[in-house]
LUMFI-644071 format. One record per residue (C-alpha): residue in one letter; chain; z negated, y negated, x negated. Coordinates in Angstrom, 1 decimal. Each point is the difference from the previous one (the first is absolute). Example, Ala and Ser with C-alpha at 12.3 -4.5 7.8 and 13.67 -1.06 7.14 Angstrom:
<rec 'a','A',<-7.8,4.5,-12.3>>;
<rec 's','A',<0.7,-3.4,-1.4>>;
END
This chain:
<rec 'm','A',<-0.5,0.2,0.2>>;
<rec 'f','A',<1.8,-3.6,-1.9>>;
<rec 's','A',<-3.0,-2.9,0.0>>;
<rec 'f','A',<1.1,-3.1,1.9>>;
<rec 's','A',<0.0,-1.5,-3.9>>;
<rec 'e','A',<2.2,2.5,-1.4>>;
<rec 'v','A',<2.4,-0.6,2.6>>;
<rec 'i','A',<-0.2,-3.3,-1.2>>;
<rec 'd','A',<0.7,1.1,-3.6>>;
<rec 'm','A',<3.1,1.4,1.7>>;
<rec 'a','A',<0.9,-3.2,1.5>>;
<rec 'i','A',<-1.2,-1.5,-3.1>>;
<rec 'k','A',<2.5,1.6,-2.2>>;
<rec 'l','A',<2.9,0.5,2.6>>;
<rec 'e','A',<0.2,-3.8,-0.2>>;
<rec 'k','A',<0.3,0.1,-3.7>>;
<rec 'n','A',<2.4,2.3,-0.3>>;
<rec 'g','A',<2.5,-2.0,1.9>>;
<rec 'e','A',<-0.3,-3.5,-1.8>>;
<rec 'q','A',<0.3,2.7,-3.4>>;
<rec 'v','A',<2.9,1.1,1.1>>;
<rec 'y','A',<1.4,-3.9,2.3>>;
<rec 'l','A',<-0.8,-1.3,-3.2>>;
<rec 'a','A',<2.2,3.5,-2.3>>;
<rec 'a','A',<2.3,-0.6,2.1>>;
<rec 'l','A',<1.0,-3.3,-1.0>>;
<rec 'd','A',<1.9,1.5,-2.8>>;
<rec 'h','A',<2.4,2.0,2.0>>;
<rec 'v','A',<1.0,-2.9,2.2>>;
<rec 'g','A',<2.8,-1.8,-0.6>>;
<rec 'd','A',<0.4,-2.4,3.5>>;
<rec 'a','A',<-2.6,-2.7,-0.2>>;
<rec 's','A',<-1.0,-0.1,4.0>>;
<rec 'l','A',<-0.9,3.3,-0.8>>;
<rec 'k','A',<-1.6,-1.1,-3.4>>;
<rec 'q','A',<-2.6,-3.0,2.4>>;
<rec 'l','A',<-0.6,2.2,2.1>>;
<rec 'l','A',<-1.1,2.9,-2.0>>;
<rec 'e','A',<-1.9,-2.6,-2.1>>;
<rec 'w','A',<-2.1,-1.1,3.1>>;
<rec 'm','A',<-0.3,3.5,1.1>>;
<rec 'a','A',<-2.2,0.3,-3.0>>;
<rec 'q','A',<-2.6,-2.9,0.6>>;
<rec 'e','A',<-0.2,1.1,3.9>>;
<rec 'e','A',<-1.3,3.8,-1.3>>;
<rec 'r','A',<-2.3,-1.8,-3.0>>;
<rec 'h','A',<-1.0,-2.7,2.7>>;
<rec 'h','A',<-0.9,3.7,2.2>>;
<rec 'a','A',<-1.5,2.6,-2.6>>;
<rec 'k','A',<-1.9,-3.1,-0.3>>;
<rec 'w','A',<-1.4,0.0,3.6>>;
<rec 'f','A',<-0.7,3.3,-0.4>>;
<rec 'a','A',<-2.5,-0.2,-3.2>>;
<rec 'd','A',<-1.8,-2.6,1.9>>;
<rec 'l','A',<-0.4,2.1,3.1>>;
<rec 'k','A',<-0.7,3.2,-2.6>>;
<rec 'g','A',<-3.4,-2.2,-0.9>>;
<rec 't','A',<-1.1,0.0,4.2>>;
<rec 'v','A',<0.5,3.5,0.3>>;
<rec 'g','A',<-3.2,1.4,-0.8>>;
<rec 'i','A',<-1.5,-0.2,3.4>>;
<rec 'l','A',<3.6,0.6,1.9>>;
<rec 'd','A',<-0.2,3.8,-2.5>>;
<rec 'k','A',<-3.8,0.4,1.7>>;
<rec 'n','A',<1.3,-0.5,3.7>>;
<rec 'e','A',<0.5,3.8,1.0>>;
<rec 's','A',<3.3,-0.8,2.2>>;
<rec 'l','A',<1.6,-1.1,-3.2>>;
<rec 'k','A',<-0.8,3.7,-1.4>>;
<rec 'e','A',<1.9,1.3,2.5>>;
<rec 'l','A',<3.5,-1.0,-1.3>>;
<rec 'n','A',<1.5,3.1,0.4>>;
<rec 'd','A',<1.0,1.1,-3.4>>;
<rec 'a','A',<2.7,2.9,1.2>>;
<rec 'l','A',<1.9,-4.2,1.3>>;
<rec 'i','A',<-0.2,-1.4,-3.0>>;
<rec 'r','A',<0.7,2.5,-2.2>>;
<rec 'd','A',<2.8,1.5,1.6>>;
<rec 'y','A',<1.6,-3.5,0.7>>;
<rec 'l','A',<-0.9,-0.9,-3.2>>;
<rec 'g','A',<1.8,3.6,-1.1>>;
<rec 'd','A',<3.1,-1.3,1.3>>;
<rec 'q','A',<1.3,-4.0,-0.4>>;
<rec 'a','A',<0.6,-0.7,-3.6>>;
<rec 'f','A',<-2.1,-3.2,-0.3>>;
<rec 's','A',<0.4,0.0,-3.8>>;
<rec 'l','A',<3.9,-1.3,-0.9>>;
<rec 'k','A',<-0.8,1.0,-3.4>>;
<rec 'e','A',<2.1,3.2,0.2>>;
<rec 'v','A',<3.0,-2.3,0.9>>;
<rec 'd','A',<1.6,-0.7,-3.2>>;
<rec 'f','A',<2.1,-3.6,0.4>>;
<rec 's','A',<2.4,0.2,-2.2>>;
<rec 'l','A',<2.3,2.4,2.0>>;
<rec 'v','A',<-0.3,-1.8,2.9>>;
<rec 't','A',<2.9,-1.2,0.4>>;
<rec 'd','A',<0.5,-1.3,3.0>>;
<rec 'p','A',<-2.1,-3.2,1.4>>;
<rec 'n','A',<0.0,1.2,3.8>>;
<rec 'e','A',<-1.7,3.2,-1.7>>;
<rec 'l','A',<-2.6,-1.3,-1.9>>;
<rec 'i','A',<-0.8,-2.1,3.2>>;
<rec 'r','A',<0.0,2.7,2.1>>;
<rec 'i','A',<-2.3,1.9,-2.4>>;
<rec 'f','A',<-2.2,-3.4,0.6>>;
<rec 'i','A',<-0.3,0.3,3.3>>;
<rec 'e','A',<-1.1,3.0,-0.1>>;
<rec 'f','A',<-3.2,-0.9,-2.2>>;
<rec 'e','A',<-0.9,-2.3,2.2>>;
<rec 'k','A',<0.3,1.6,2.9>>;
<rec 'd','A',<-1.8,3.0,-1.4>>;
<rec 't','A',<-2.6,-2.7,-1.1>>;
<rec 'i','A',<-0.2,-1.3,3.4>>;
<rec 'l','A',<-0.2,3.4,1.4>>;
<rec 'f','A',<-3.1,1.4,-2.2>>;
<rec 'y','A',<-1.5,-4.3,1.1>>;
<rec 'd','A',<0.2,1.1,3.7>>;
<rec 'i','A',<-2.2,3.1,-0.2>>;
<rec 'l','A',<-2.2,-1.9,-2.6>>;
<rec 'm','A',<-0.6,-1.9,3.2>>;
<rec 's','A',<-1.0,2.6,2.3>>;
<rec 'f','A',<-3.4,0.0,-2.5>>;
<rec 'v','A',<-0.8,-3.3,-0.4>>;
<rec 'p','A',<-3.1,-0.9,2.7>>;
<rec 'd','A',<0.1,-3.8,-1.8>>;
<rec 'e','A',<2.3,-1.9,2.2>>;
<rec 's','A',<0.4,-2.8,-2.4>>;
<rec 't','A',<1.2,2.4,-2.7>>;
<rec 'k','A',<2.7,1.6,2.7>>;
<rec 'k','A',<0.7,-3.5,0.6>>;
<rec 'k','A',<0.7,-0.4,-3.5>>;
<rec 'i','A',<1.8,3.4,0.2>>;
<rec 'h','A',<2.0,-0.8,3.0>>;
<rec 'h','A',<1.2,-3.5,-2.8>>;
<rec 'i','A',<1.0,1.9,-2.6>>;
<rec 'i','A',<2.1,2.7,1.8>>;
<rec 's','A',<1.5,-2.9,1.5>>;
<rec 'e','A',<0.9,-0.9,-3.3>>;
<rec 'e','A',<1.2,3.5,-1.5>>;
<rec 'e','A',<2.7,-0.9,4.0>>;
<rec 'a','A',<0.7,-2.7,-1.4>>;
<rec 'h','A',<0.9,1.7,-4.0>>;
<rec 'i','A',<2.8,2.5,2.4>>;
<rec 'e','A',<1.9,-2.8,2.3>>;
<rec 'k','A',<0.1,-2.0,-3.8>>;
<rec 'l','A',<1.2,3.2,-1.5>>;
<rec 'k','A',<2.5,0.2,3.1>>;
<rec 'v','A',<1.3,-3.3,0.0>>;
<rec 'l','A',<1.2,0.8,-3.7>>;
<rec 'i','A',<2.0,3.3,1.4>>;
<rec 'd','A',<1.3,-2.7,3.4>>;
<rec 'd','A',<1.1,-2.2,-2.4>>;
<rec 'e','A',<0.6,0.3,-3.9>>;
<rec 'f','A',<0.9,3.1,-0.4>>;
<rec 'e','A',<1.9,2.9,3.1>>;
<rec 'e','A',<-0.4,-0.3,3.9>>;
<rec 't','A',<1.3,3.2,0.3>>;
<rec 'e','A',<-3.0,1.7,0.1>>;
<rec 'e','A',<-3.4,-0.4,2.4>>;
<rec 'l','A',<-3.3,1.1,-1.3>>;
END
């Protein structure tokens, strides 16, 4: 069974992975608009990681809450086992199509949102839920900004 603190650690790692990958991808992107977006997204992920790290300092009381101890281990492990939360295995030097690169990032953002949706169901504090919902909204905005690049600057032939 995961403690709430361990789930927060997963969220921090998820955000740090995103930041690192977006920064690493900059070396493989020629398009100025996409580069600017990736730099912005890396900064967003850094802010999210900091917020979760700050939240972790307050979770001692939350970990003692019996309802949080009931966090379903099988659900989380099954979920994490099926999702690609780390983009480290993506070899960006082999991704030559900008649309494919954008699709990879969109899937990562979608995975992140799914994780936070699950996380929210175990958070008893309304102000924390509100902030996580805000982060989910920001992740959704990342997806929309990525979709615009496909629609406007590359091919308009495929739906996401």
